[in-house]
MDTraj code that builds the backbone (N, CA, C; nanometers):
import mdtraj as md
import numpy as np

residues = "UNK UNK UNK UNK UNK UNK UNK UNK UNK UNK UNK UNK UNK UNK UNK UNK UNK UNK UNK UNK UNK UNK UNK UNK UNK UNK UNK UNK UNK UNK UNK UNK UNK UNK UNK UNK UNK UNK UNK UNK UNK UNK UNK UNK UNK UNK UNK UNK UNK UNK UNK UNK UNK UNK UNK UNK UNK UNK UNK UNK UNK UNK UNK UNK UNK UNK UNK UNK UNK UNK UNK UNK UNK UNK UNK UNK UNK UNK UNK UNK UNK UNK UNK UNK UNK UNK UNK UNK UNK UNK UNK UNK UNK UNK UNK UNK UNK UNK UNK UNK UNK UNK UNK UNK UNK UNK UNK UNK UNK UNK UNK UNK UNK UNK UNK UNK UNK UNK UNK UNK UNK UNK UNK UNK UNK UNK UNK UNK UNK UNK UNK UNK UNK UNK UNK UNK UNK UNK".split()
xyz = np.array([
    [0.0846, -0.1175, 0.0000],
    [0.0000, 0.0000, 0.0000],
    [0.0893, 0.1241, 0.0000],
    [0.0593, 0.2154, -0.0895],
    [0.1364, 0.3391, -0.0998],
    [0.0836, 0.4435, -0.0020],
    [0.1701, 0.5365, 0.0336],
    [0.1323, 0.6451, 0.1242],
    [0.0147, 0.7235, 0.0652],
    [-0.0860, 0.7479, 0.1462],
    [-0.2005, 0.8275, 0.1047],
    [-0.3047, 0.7540, 0.0223],
    [-0.2865, 0.6259, 0.0011],
    [-0.3809, 0.5481, -0.0787],
    [-0.5116, 0.5283, -0.0008],
    [-0.6212, 0.5124, -0.0709],
    [-0.7521, 0.4929, -0.0083],
    [-0.7675, 0.3497, 0.0409],
    [-0.8278, 0.3362, 0.1581],
    [-0.8574, 0.2053, 0.2169],
    [-1.0021, 0.2078, 0.2637],
    [-1.0781, 0.1078, 0.2216],
    [-1.2177, 0.0934, 0.2627],
    [-1.2237, 0.0081, 0.3884],
    [-1.2919, 0.0561, 0.4906],
    [-1.3027, -0.0180, 0.6158],
    [-1.4383, -0.0873, 0.6197],
    [-1.4342, -0.2190, 0.6257],
    [-1.5542, -0.3023, 0.6303],
    [-1.5962, -0.3258, 0.7752],
    [-1.7160, -0.3754, 0.7932],
    [-1.7694, -0.4025, 0.9274],
    [-1.6780, -0.4916, 1.0098],
    [-1.6232, -0.5949, 0.9485],
    [-1.5357, -0.6859, 1.0223],
    [-1.4146, -0.6156, 1.0801],
    [-1.3604, -0.5207, 1.0075],
    [-1.2483, -0.4422, 1.0570],
    [-1.2890, -0.3542, 1.1742],
    [-1.4025, -0.2849, 1.1576],
    [-1.4521, -0.1993, 1.2665],
    [-1.4810, -0.2812, 1.3924],
    [-1.5462, -0.3950, 1.3738],
    [-1.5850, -0.4784, 1.4889],
    [-1.4617, -0.5314, 1.5613],
    [-1.3647, -0.5808, 1.4862],
    [-1.2433, -0.6325, 1.5486],
    [-1.1677, -0.5233, 1.6234],
    [-1.1707, -0.4020, 1.5724],
    [-1.1075, -0.2908, 1.6429],
    [-1.1836, -0.2545, 1.7704],
    [-1.3154, -0.2568, 1.7637],
    [-1.3991, -0.2105, 1.8749],
    [-1.4030, -0.3074, 1.9920],
    [-1.3934, -0.4361, 1.9639],
    [-1.4104, -0.5366, 2.0685],
    [-1.2760, -0.6002, 2.1042],
    [-1.2253, -0.5675, 2.2210],
    [-1.0948, -0.6206, 2.2621],
    [-1.0970, -0.7720, 2.2764],
    [-1.2153, -0.8303, 2.2978],
    [-1.2251, -0.9765, 2.3106],
    [-1.2431, -1.0470, 2.1760],
    [-1.2551, -0.9697, 2.0694],
    [-1.2664, -1.0292, 1.9365],
    [-1.1363, -1.1035, 1.9056],
    [-1.1457, -1.2263, 1.8512],
    [-1.0234, -1.3022, 1.8216],
    [-0.9300, -1.2332, 1.7220],
    [-0.9817, -1.1402, 1.6442],
    [-0.9003, -1.0701, 1.5453],
    [-0.8568, -0.9310, 1.5925],
    [-0.8834, -0.8988, 1.7182],
    [-0.8556, -0.7632, 1.7679],
    [-0.7082, -0.7243, 1.7522],
    [-0.6166, -0.8099, 1.7958],
    [-0.4743, -0.7749, 1.7872],
    [-0.4304, -0.7563, 1.6426],
    [-0.4766, -0.8443, 1.5579],
    [-0.4443, -0.8332, 1.4153],
    [-0.5015, -0.7045, 1.3561],
    [-0.6242, -0.6713, 1.3967],
    [-0.6885, -0.5487, 1.3482],
    [-0.6135, -0.4252, 1.3983],
    [-0.5715, -0.4270, 1.5224],
    [-0.4978, -0.3146, 1.5805],
    [-0.3673, -0.2914, 1.5032],
    [-0.2971, -0.4001, 1.4750],
    [-0.1717, -0.3906, 1.4002],
    [-0.1966, -0.3353, 1.2590],
    [-0.2999, -0.3864, 1.1934],
    [-0.3325, -0.3387, 1.0583],
    [-0.3754, -0.1926, 1.0617],
    [-0.4526, -0.1553, 1.1639],
    [-0.4972, -0.0161, 1.1780],
    [-0.3761, 0.0767, 1.1897],
    [-0.2793, 0.0380, 1.2706],
    [-0.1591, 0.1195, 1.2867],
    [-0.0831, 0.1320, 1.1551],
    [-0.0762, 0.0245, 1.0800],
    [-0.0089, 0.0269, 0.9497],
    [-0.0800, 0.1228, 0.8550],
    [-0.2116, 0.1144, 0.8512],
    [-0.2919, 0.1979, 0.7612],
    [-0.2808, 0.3457, 0.8000],
    [-0.2959, 0.3744, 0.9269],
    [-0.2913, 0.5149, 0.9687],
    [-0.1499, 0.5716, 0.9579],
    [-0.0482, 0.4900, 0.9873],
    [0.0901, 0.5364, 0.9730],
    [0.1237, 0.5674, 0.8274],
    [0.0566, 0.4976, 0.7350],
    [0.0789, 0.5207, 0.5920],
    [0.0001, 0.6412, 0.5406],
    [-0.0730, 0.7068, 0.6290],
    [-0.1505, 0.8234, 0.5865],
    [-0.2625, 0.7887, 0.4909],
    [-0.3188, 0.6688, 0.5067],
    [-0.4256, 0.6244, 0.4162],
    [-0.5460, 0.7173, 0.4249],
    [-0.6120, 0.7330, 0.3115],
    [-0.7411, 0.8021, 0.3075],
    [-0.8456, 0.6967, 0.3409],
    [-0.9082, 0.7084, 0.4548],
    [-0.9985, 0.6064, 0.5050],
    [-1.1409, 0.6307, 0.4562],
    [-1.2038, 0.5228, 0.4116],
    [-1.3412, 0.5287, 0.3629],
    [-1.4205, 0.4136, 0.4241],
    [-1.5462, 0.4377, 0.4416],
    [-1.6413, 0.3334, 0.4771],
    [-1.7710, 0.3736, 0.4087],
    [-1.8819, 0.3117, 0.4442],
    [-2.0076, 0.3471, 0.3785],
    [-2.1210, 0.3514, 0.4793],
    [-2.2287, 0.4128, 0.4388],
    [-2.3476, 0.4175, 0.5244],
    [-2.3944, 0.2760, 0.5589],
    [-2.4051, 0.1834, 0.4618],
    [-2.4466, 0.0474, 0.4986],
    [-2.3515, -0.0191, 0.5981],
    [-2.2210, 0.0028, 0.5837],
    [-2.1243, -0.0573, 0.6756],
    [-2.1400, 0.0025, 0.8155],
    [-2.1599, 0.1320, 0.8244],
    [-2.1795, 0.1963, 0.9550],
    [-2.3034, 0.1382, 1.0228],
    [-2.4109, 0.1242, 0.9487],
    [-2.5344, 0.0695, 1.0063],
    [-2.5160, -0.0761, 1.0482],
    [-2.4506, -0.1538, 0.9654],
    [-2.4275, -0.2948, 0.9970],
    [-2.3387, -0.3090, 1.1214],
    [-2.2337, -0.2300, 1.1285],
    [-2.1422, -0.2358, 1.2432],
    [-2.2125, -0.1944, 1.3709],
    [-2.2856, -0.0846, 1.3651],
    [-2.3568, -0.0368, 1.4839],
    [-2.4547, -0.1427, 1.5330],
    [-2.5304, -0.2008, 1.4412],
    [-2.6285, -0.3033, 1.4780],
    [-2.5606, -0.4244, 1.5412],
    [-2.4509, -0.4683, 1.4822],
    [-2.3783, -0.5825, 1.5387],
    [-2.3311, -0.5515, 1.6810],
    [-2.2693, -0.4365, 1.6998],
    [-2.2174, -0.4007, 1.8324],
    [-2.3298, -0.3852, 1.9339],
    [-2.4391, -0.3270, 1.8922],
    [-2.5529, -0.3067, 1.9830],
    [-2.6126, -0.4400, 2.0266],
    [-2.6169, -0.5354, 1.9354],
    [-2.6779, -0.6655, 1.9655],
    [-2.5823, -0.7644, 2.0310],
    [-2.4541, -0.7552, 2.0019],
    [-2.3585, -0.8545, 2.0493],
    [-2.2661, -0.8050, 2.1596],
    [-2.2644, -0.6772, 2.1836],
    [-2.1888, -0.6217, 2.2967],
    [-2.2924, -0.5526, 2.3847],
    [-2.2936, -0.4202, 2.3837],
    [-2.3959, -0.3447, 2.4578],
    [-2.4297, -0.2194, 2.3786],
    [-2.5449, -0.1598, 2.4081],
    [-2.5766, -0.0325, 2.3422],
    [-2.4698, 0.0743, 2.3694],
    [-2.4102, 0.0733, 2.4891],
    [-2.3060, 0.1713, 2.5201],
    [-2.1832, 0.1530, 2.4312],
    [-2.1452, 0.0285, 2.4043],
    [-2.0312, 0.0018, 2.3159],
    [-2.0635, 0.0517, 2.1758],
    [-2.1836, 0.0248, 2.1278],
    [-2.2235, 0.0686, 1.9939],
    [-2.2224, 0.2212, 1.9841],
    [-2.2761, 0.2871, 2.0845],
    [-2.2787, 0.4338, 2.0829],
    [-2.1383, 0.4922, 2.0924],
    [-2.0527, 0.4323, 2.1741],
    [-1.9146, 0.4797, 2.1852],
    [-1.8422, 0.4627, 2.0518],
    [-1.8659, 0.3501, 1.9844],
    [-1.8042, 0.3289, 1.8530],
    [-1.8519, 0.4359, 1.7555],
    [-1.9823, 0.4599, 1.7523],
    [-2.0381, 0.5618, 1.6608],
    [-1.9748, 0.6979, 1.6872],
    [-1.9617, 0.7344, 1.8140],
    [-1.9010, 0.8624, 1.8493],
    [-1.7541, 0.8673, 1.8081],
    [-1.6851, 0.7539, 1.8140],
    [-1.5431, 0.7506, 1.7803],
    [-1.5177, 0.7796, 1.6325],
    [-1.6176, 0.7602, 1.5483],
    [-1.6002, 0.7864, 1.4053],
    [-1.5647, 0.9331, 1.3804],
    [-1.6158, 1.0220, 1.4661],
    [-1.5857, 1.1639, 1.4500],
    [-1.4377, 1.1938, 1.4730],
    [-1.3693, 1.1065, 1.5456],
    [-1.2280, 1.1270, 1.5773],
    [-1.1328, 1.0638, 1.4761],
    [-1.1868, 0.9861, 1.3837],
    [-1.1017, 0.9193, 1.2846],
    [-1.0636, 1.0210, 1.1772],
    [-0.9348, 1.0480, 1.1701],
    [-0.8864, 1.1458, 1.0724],
    [-0.8972, 1.0888, 0.9328],
    [-0.9320, 1.1754, 0.8420],
    [-0.9404, 1.1417, 0.6991],
    [-1.0448, 1.0340, 0.6690],
    [-1.1506, 1.0260, 0.7502],
    [-1.2557, 0.9266, 0.7231],
    [-1.3651, 0.9889, 0.6378],
    [-1.3953, 0.9215, 0.5294],
    [-1.5034, 0.9635, 0.4395],
    [-1.6079, 0.8521, 0.4391],
    [-1.7328, 0.8879, 0.4652],
    [-1.8417, 0.7905, 0.4638],
    [-1.9126, 0.8029, 0.3293],
    [-1.9045, 0.6964, 0.2504],
    [-1.9639, 0.6955, 0.1165],
    [-2.1134, 0.6694, 0.1242],
    [-2.1888, 0.7479, 0.0514],
    [-2.3332, 0.7277, 0.0418],
    [-2.3621, 0.6099, -0.0503],
    [-2.4804, 0.5574, -0.0399],
    [-2.5219, 0.4442, -0.1219],
    [-2.6561, 0.4785, -0.1856],
    [-2.6589, 0.4793, -0.3164],
    [-2.7811, 0.5156, -0.3885],
    [-2.8590, 0.3912, -0.4307],
    [-2.9797, 0.4134, -0.4777],
    [-3.0612, 0.3037, -0.5311],
    [-2.9907, 0.2395, -0.6506],
    [-2.9221, 0.3190, -0.7296],
    [-2.8481, 0.2666, -0.8445],
    [-2.7331, 0.1759, -0.7981],
    [-2.6667, 0.2151, -0.6894],
    [-2.5594, 0.1315, -0.6345],
    [-2.6149, -0.0030, -0.5895],
    [-2.7282, -0.0003, -0.5226],
    [-2.7887, -0.1256, -0.4758],
    [-2.8283, -0.2133, -0.5935],
    [-2.8791, -0.1523, -0.6980],
    [-2.9175, -0.2298, -0.8169],
    [-2.7949, -0.2993, -0.8770],
    [-2.6824, -0.2288, -0.8829],
    [-2.5594, -0.2889, -0.9348],
    [-2.5093, -0.4006, -0.8430],
    [-2.5293, -0.3842, -0.7129],
    [-2.4806, -0.4828, -0.6152],
    [-2.5453, -0.6189, -0.6359],
    [-2.6698, -0.6218, -0.6776],
    [-2.7397, -0.7504, -0.6947],
    [-2.6703, -0.8395, -0.7963],
    [-2.5960, -0.7813, -0.8889],
    [-2.5267, -0.8600, -0.9912],
    [-2.4234, -0.9549, -0.9304],
    [-2.3686, -0.9169, -0.8136],
    [-2.2696, -1.0046, -0.7499],
    [-2.3308, -1.1370, -0.7043],
    [-2.4607, -1.1391, -0.6842],
    [-2.5262, -1.2621, -0.6400],
    [-2.5423, -1.3633, -0.7527],
    [-2.5146, -1.3230, -0.8743],
    [-2.5169, -1.4141, -0.9879],
    [-2.3870, -1.4945, -0.9976],
    [-2.2845, -1.4516, -0.9236],
    [-2.1554, -1.5205, -0.9273],
    [-2.1602, -1.6451, -0.8407],
    [-2.1108, -1.7551, -0.8951],
    [-2.1159, -1.8819, -0.8217],
    [-2.0023, -1.8975, -0.7207],
    [-1.9017, -1.8107, -0.7264],
    [-1.7878, -1.8227, -0.6346],
    [-1.8033, -1.7370, -0.5082],
    [-1.9181, -1.6774, -0.4883],
    [-1.9385, -1.5887, -0.3739],
    [-2.0470, -1.6435, -0.2820],
    [-2.0227, -1.7576, -0.2226],
    [-2.1185, -1.8211, -0.1333],
    [-2.1363, -1.7382, -0.0067],
    [-2.2579, -1.7255, 0.0390],
    [-2.2947, -1.6539, 0.1609],
    [-2.2486, -1.5085, 0.1603],
    [-2.2512, -1.4461, 0.0454],
    [-2.2193, -1.3047, 0.0317],
    [-2.3301, -1.2226, 0.0953],
    [-2.2932, -1.1171, 0.1666],
    [-2.3956, -1.0288, 0.2231],
    [-2.4261, -0.9156, 0.1254],
    [-2.5456, -0.8623, 0.1357],
    [-2.5848, -0.7499, 0.0508],
    [-2.4993, -0.6272, 0.0818],
    [-2.4590, -0.6105, 0.2074],
    [-2.3722, -0.4978, 0.2433],
    [-2.2371, -0.5126, 0.1731],
    [-2.1824, -0.6328, 0.1719],
    [-2.0550, -0.6536, 0.1027],
    [-2.0680, -0.6261, -0.0466],
    [-2.1723, -0.6753, -0.1078],
    [-2.1925, -0.6513, -0.2514],
    [-2.2027, -0.5019, -0.2794],
    [-2.2710, -0.4298, -0.1930],
    [-2.2812, -0.2850, -0.2081],
    [-2.1434, -0.2205, -0.1897],
    [-2.0667, -0.2712, -0.0947],
    [-1.9311, -0.2187, -0.0731],
    [-1.8465, -0.2343, -0.1981],
    [-1.8581, -0.3481, -0.2667],
    [-1.7813, -0.3707, -0.3895],
    [-1.8133, -0.2637, -0.4942],
    [-1.9414, -0.2327, -0.5074],
    [-1.9831, -0.1317, -0.6045],
    [-1.9264, 0.0055, -0.5668],
    [-1.9391, 0.0409, -0.4398],
    [-1.8906, 0.1712, -0.3941],
    [-1.7389, 0.1818, -0.4072],
    [-1.6695, 0.0746, -0.3724],
    [-1.5238, 0.0747, -0.3844],
    [-1.4811, 0.0870, -0.5306],
    [-1.5468, 0.0153, -0.6183],
    [-1.5127, 0.0223, -0.7605],
    [-1.5366, 0.1623, -0.8145],
    [-1.6499, 0.2198, -0.7785],
    [-1.6817, 0.3541, -0.8265],
    [-1.5788, 0.4564, -0.7771],
    [-1.5342, 0.4421, -0.6517],
    [-1.4386, 0.5367, -0.5932],
    [-1.2934, 0.4981, -0.6229],
    [-1.2748, 0.3891, -0.6976],
    [-1.1413, 0.3394, -0.7344],
    [-1.0559, 0.3089, -0.6113],
    [-1.1180, 0.2434, -0.5150],
    [-1.0482, 0.2000, -0.3937],
    [-1.0088, 0.0542, -0.4137],
    [-0.8819, 0.0250, -0.3955],
    [-0.8320, -0.1109, -0.4207],
    [-0.8078, -0.1921, -0.2939],
    [-0.7973, -0.1248, -0.1798],
    [-0.7651, -0.1928, -0.0542],
    [-0.8843, -0.1924, 0.0409],
    [-0.9039, -0.3058, 0.1078],
    [-1.0121, -0.3184, 0.2056],
    [-0.9557, -0.3640, 0.3390],
    [-0.9881, -0.2911, 0.4437],
    [-0.9523, -0.3301, 0.5796],
    [-1.0641, -0.4219, 0.6275],
    [-1.0418, -0.5501, 0.6109],
    [-1.1437, -0.6499, 0.6404],
    [-1.0772, -0.7854, 0.6602],
    [-1.1530, -0.8776, 0.7129],
    [-1.1073, -1.0156, 0.7267],
    [-1.1974, -1.1077, 0.6441],
    [-1.2745, -1.0488, 0.5565],
    [-1.3734, -1.1192, 0.4750],
    [-1.3120, -1.1567, 0.3396],
    [-1.3035, -1.2861, 0.3136],
    [-1.2430, -1.3361, 0.1899],
    [-1.3181, -1.2946, 0.0634],
    [-1.4443, -1.2557, 0.0750],
    [-1.5203, -1.2153, -0.0430],
    [-1.4554, -1.0956, -0.1135],
    [-1.3953, -1.0060, -0.0366],
    [-1.3315, -0.8886, -0.0978],
    [-1.2155, -0.9316, -0.1875],
    [-1.1362, -1.0259, -0.1410],
    [-1.0258, -1.0769, -0.2225],
    [-1.0796, -1.1536, -0.3434],
    [-1.1887, -1.2241, -0.3275],
    [-1.2456, -1.3032, -0.4365],
    [-1.2889, -1.2174, -0.5545],
    [-1.3223, -1.0907, -0.5277],
    [-1.3632, -1.0028, -0.6371],
    [-1.2523, -0.9068, -0.6789],
    [-1.1316, -0.9282, -0.6246],
    [-1.0161, -0.8554, -0.6744],
    [-0.9604, -0.7436, -0.5878],
    [-1.0139, -0.7236, -0.4686],
    [-0.9592, -0.6199, -0.3812],
    [-0.8456, -0.6778, -0.2973],
    [-0.7558, -0.5928, -0.2555],
    [-0.6436, -0.6341, -0.1703],
    [-0.6833, -0.6154, -0.0241],
    [-0.6598, -0.7173, 0.0562],
    [-0.6984, -0.7122, 0.1964],
    [-0.5890, -0.6497, 0.2812],
    [-0.6333, -0.5664, 0.3736],
    [-0.5468, -0.5104, 0.4771],
    [-0.6051, -0.5616, 0.6075],
    [-0.5317, -0.6433, 0.6766],
    [-0.5854, -0.6985, 0.8009],
    [-0.5560, -0.8454, 0.8129],
])
top = md.Topology()
chain = top.add_chain()
for i, resn in enumerate(residues, 1):
    res = top.add_residue(resn, chain, resSeq=i)
    for name in ("N", "CA", "C"):
        top.add_atom(name, md.element.get_by_symbol(name[0]), res)
traj = md.Trajectory(xyz[None], top)
């Protein structure tokens, strides 16, 4: 990853960072330091924010979810990508692929948003991103 390159942060990355008991927390922390030290332009999306918040609220506590949401304001260079009806329509095409078993609609939408924004790196632990050609950070 080059200095200043864009990195898309997926729910799995956010969750692993937020939950110290997550089995991927240490790995996520190390990857986060690498990304931020490289001056990456950080991106996520409205669907990812909603998915992450919901997961944290249901699997940790509402206080953890709210603290995570508030922490987004402190993340330097974070851009939250909007998702349009047209983006969602394009995302459905990923479900026609036979190599993407158990793909989530949020992930498919992320692929569309990342492609449109020309983001090549994803901070995630989800193999689906690599399967469609993105480089994993994490």
